[in-house]
C-alpha positions as CSV (number, residue, x, y, z in Angstrom):
1,M,117.8,98.6,86.2
2,P,121.6,99.0,85.7
3,G,122.5,98.2,82.1
4,G,118.9,98.6,80.8
5,R,115.8,96.5,81.3
6,L,116.0,92.7,81.3
7,T,115.4,91.1,77.9
8,Q,113.1,88.1,77.4
9,Q,116.2,85.9,76.8
10,E,117.7,87.0,80.1
11,R,114.4,86.2,81.8
12,Q,114.5,82.7,80.3
13,Q,118.0,82.3,81.7
14,I,116.8,83.4,85.1
15,A,113.9,80.9,84.9
16,L,116.4,78.1,84.1
17,G,118.7,79.1,86.9
18,V,115.9,79.2,89.4
19,A,114.6,75.8,88.3
20,D,118.2,74.4,88.7
21,G,118.3,75.8,92.3
22,L,121.0,78.3,91.6
23,A,121.5,81.2,94.0
24,Y,120.5,84.6,92.8
25,A,124.1,85.8,93.0
26,E,125.2,83.0,90.6
27,I,122.4,83.7,88.1
28,A,123.3,87.4,88.2
29,R,127.0,86.6,87.7
30,R,126.1,84.6,84.6
31,L,124.0,87.5,83.2
32,D,126.5,90.2,84.3
33,R,123.8,91.8,86.3
34,P,123.5,93.0,89.9
35,T,122.2,90.4,92.3
36,S,119.5,92.8,93.4
37,T,118.2,92.9,89.8
38,V,117.7,89.2,89.7
39,T,116.2,89.1,93.2
40,R,113.7,91.8,92.4
41,E,112.8,90.2,89.1
42,V,111.9,86.9,90.7
43,M,110.2,88.2,93.8
44,R,107.9,90.5,91.9
45,N,106.9,87.9,89.4
46,G,105.7,85.0,91.5
47,G,108.8,84.1,93.6
48,P,111.2,81.2,93.1
49,T,108.4,78.5,93.0
50,A,106.2,80.3,90.4
51,Y,108.5,82.4,88.3
52,R,107.9,82.0,84.5
53,A,109.9,83.9,82.0
54,D,107.1,84.5,79.5
55,L,104.6,85.6,82.2
56,A,107.2,87.9,83.8
57,H,108.0,89.5,80.5
58,R,104.4,90.2,79.7
59,A,103.8,91.5,83.2
60,T,106.7,93.9,82.9
61,E,105.5,95.2,79.5
62,R,102.0,95.7,81.0
63,R,103.4,97.6,84.0
64,A,105.4,99.8,81.8
65,H,102.4,100.6,79.6
66,Q,100.3,101.4,82.7
67,R,103.0,103.7,84.0
68,R,103.2,105.6,80.8
69,K,99.5,106.2,81.0
70,A,99.6,107.1,84.7
71,V,102.7,109.4,84.7
72,P,101.3,113.0,84.9
73,R,102.7,115.6,82.5
74,G,103.3,119.4,82.7
75,P,104.6,121.9,85.2
76,E,102.0,121.0,87.9
77,A,103.1,117.3,87.9
78,R,106.7,118.4,88.3
79,L,105.8,120.6,91.2
80,N,103.8,117.9,93.0
81,T,106.7,115.4,92.7
82,H,109.3,117.9,93.9
83,G,111.1,117.5,90.5
84,R,111.6,113.8,90.9
85,D,111.5,111.4,88.0
86,P,108.2,109.4,88.5
87,E,109.6,106.4,86.7
88,A,112.7,106.4,88.9
89,V,110.5,106.7,92.0
90,R,108.4,103.7,90.9
91,E,111.5,101.6,90.2
92,F,112.8,102.4,93.7
93,E,109.4,101.6,95.3
94,E,109.4,98.2,93.6
95,A,113.0,97.6,94.7
96,L,112.3,98.4,98.3
97,T,109.1,96.4,98.3
98,T,111.0,93.4,96.9
99,N,113.7,93.7,99.6
100,I,111.1,93.9,102.4
101,M,109.3,90.8,101.0
102,A,112.6,88.9,100.9
103,S,112.8,89.5,104.7
104,G,109.6,87.5,105.1
105,L,106.7,90.0,105.0
106,P,103.8,89.2,102.6
107,K,103.5,91.4,99.5
108,M,100.6,93.6,100.7
109,M,102.3,94.4,104.0
110,A,105.6,95.1,102.2
111,R,103.9,97.4,99.7
112,L,102.1,99.3,102.4
113,L,105.3,99.7,104.5
114,T,107.2,101.0,101.5
115,C,104.5,103.6,100.9
116,L,105.0,104.9,104.4
117,Y,108.8,105.0,104.1
118,I,108.8,107.0,100.9
119,T,106.0,109.5,101.5
120,D,107.0,113.1,102.2
121,A,104.1,113.6,104.6
122,G,105.5,111.0,107.0
123,S,102.1,109.4,107.4
124,L,99.1,108.3,105.3
125,T,95.4,107.6,105.8
126,A,93.7,104.5,104.8
127,A,92.0,106.3,101.9
128,E,95.4,107.6,100.7
129,L,96.9,104.1,100.8
130,V,93.9,102.6,99.0
131,Q,94.3,105.2,96.2
132,H,98.1,104.8,95.9
133,L,98.2,101.0,96.0
134,Q,94.9,100.5,94.0
135,V,93.6,97.9,96.4
136,S,90.6,97.4,98.6
137,K,90.1,99.1,101.9
138,A,89.8,95.6,103.5
139,S,93.3,94.7,102.2
140,V,94.8,97.9,103.7
141,S,93.0,97.3,107.0
142,K,94.3,93.8,107.3
143,A,97.9,94.8,106.4
144,V,97.8,97.7,108.8
145,T,96.6,95.4,111.6
146,L,99.4,92.9,111.0
147,L,102.1,95.6,110.7
148,E,101.0,97.2,113.9
149,S,101.1,93.9,115.7
150,L,104.7,93.5,114.7
151,G,105.5,97.0,115.9
152,L,106.5,98.2,112.4
153,I,104.0,101.0,112.3
154,R,101.8,103.0,114.7
155,R,98.6,105.0,114.5
156,E,97.9,108.6,115.3
157,R,95.1,111.1,114.8
158,D,95.5,114.3,112.8
159,E,93.8,117.7,113.4
160,R,90.7,116.4,111.5
161,R,90.5,113.3,113.8
162,R,91.4,111.1,110.9
163,E,93.4,108.0,111.7
164,R,96.9,108.1,110.1
165,Y,99.6,105.4,109.9
166,V,103.1,106.3,110.7
167,V,106.6,104.6,110.4
168,D,109.2,106.7,112.3
169,N,112.0,106.3,114.8
170,A,109.7,105.4,117.6
171,A,108.0,102.7,115.5
172,L,111.4,101.3,114.5
173,Y,112.5,101.2,118.1
174,Q,109.4,99.4,119.2
175,S,109.8,96.9,116.3
176,M,113.3,96.0,117.5
177,L,111.9,95.5,121.0
178,A,109.1,93.3,119.7
179,S,111.7,91.2,117.8
180,A,113.7,90.8,121.0
181,R,110.6,89.7,122.9
182,S,109.8,87.2,120.3
183,N,113.3,85.7,120.5
184,A,113.2,85.7,124.3
185,E,109.9,83.8,124.2
186,F,111.4,81.3,121.7
187,A,114.3,80.7,124.1
188,R,111.9,80.2,127.1
189,I,109.9,77.5,125.2
190,A,113.2,75.8,124.1
191,R,114.2,75.5,127.7
192,E,110.9,74.0,128.5
193,G,111.8,71.4,126.0
194,V,115.1,70.8,127.8
195,G,113.2,69.8,130.9
196,V,110.9,67.5,128.9
197,L,113.5,65.8,126.8
198,G,116.3,65.7,129.4
199,A,119.2,68.0,129.9
200,D,121.7,65.2,129.3
201,T,120.2,63.9,126.1
202,P,121.4,65.0,122.6
203,A,118.0,66.8,121.9
204,G,118.1,68.5,125.3
205,V,121.7,69.8,124.8
206,R,120.8,71.0,121.3
207,L,117.8,72.9,122.7
208,E,119.8,74.5,125.5
209,N,122.4,75.7,123.0
210,V,119.7,77.1,120.8
211,A,118.2,78.9,123.8
212,R,121.5,80.4,124.8
213,F,122.2,81.6,121.3
214,V,118.8,83.2,121.0
215,D,119.0,84.8,124.4
216,F,122.3,86.4,123.5
217,V,120.9,87.8,120.2
218,A,117.8,89.1,121.9
219,E,119.8,90.9,124.6
220,A,122.1,92.3,121.9
221,I,119.1,93.7,119.9
222,V,117.8,95.5,123.0
223,R,121.2,97.0,123.8
224,A,121.7,98.1,120.2
225,A,118.2,99.6,120.0
226,E,118.7,101.5,123.2
227,Q,122.1,102.8,122.1
228,A,120.9,103.8,118.7
229,R,118.0,105.7,120.1
230,E,120.3,107.6,122.6
231,I,123.0,108.4,120.0
232,L,121.0,109.0,116.8
233,Y,117.9,110.5,118.3
234,P,118.8,112.1,121.6
235,K,116.0,113.7,123.7
236,T,115.7,117.4,123.4
237,E,114.9,119.7,126.3
238,P,111.5,121.5,126.1
């Protein structure tokens, strides 16, 4: 974290700020810390409704101790990590996971998606995810199913017929289309409500305005996704 790790006193100030309903940006300003530091601290230690300064401090010390034990040493370790600082990689992994959780995904799904984003291989098997995340196979299977249903990842088979999970440009494109379809469905249902409540009633007018707004956003998402795919990832001739 910029400026060093959070102290127990800073965590107590964060807990007071959260309890008072302050925005993370305001808490960060009072601590002279980046907003992302406060957001990550709260989200990985129970969230705004369950954050406790003493528990967060002990959890951080426990994680640091586990990392020191887990970080491999010697030339072989440096070779396997491409010369990266393992601690810096872990910090980034936590930061990205926290950011994904803030967008609405549950923790397990966010952790799995982060793993796929940062892996050099570009894909991982269920066994590899279980090993890295230190969770059960059932937890990985459930998270994979949900992420796939949202279009955020896809499955493929490798040369050994093992199932691998991938997040790439195609998966991101499909995710954008899935989001647009969800918005379009919301707009359709809202317009059904207009017919039920009456187009000339305040509720009917409100729902029609909502439907128009959501329709506009959905169409913009599809256009942007198509344009991004054509410009950033043009098709290559065989």
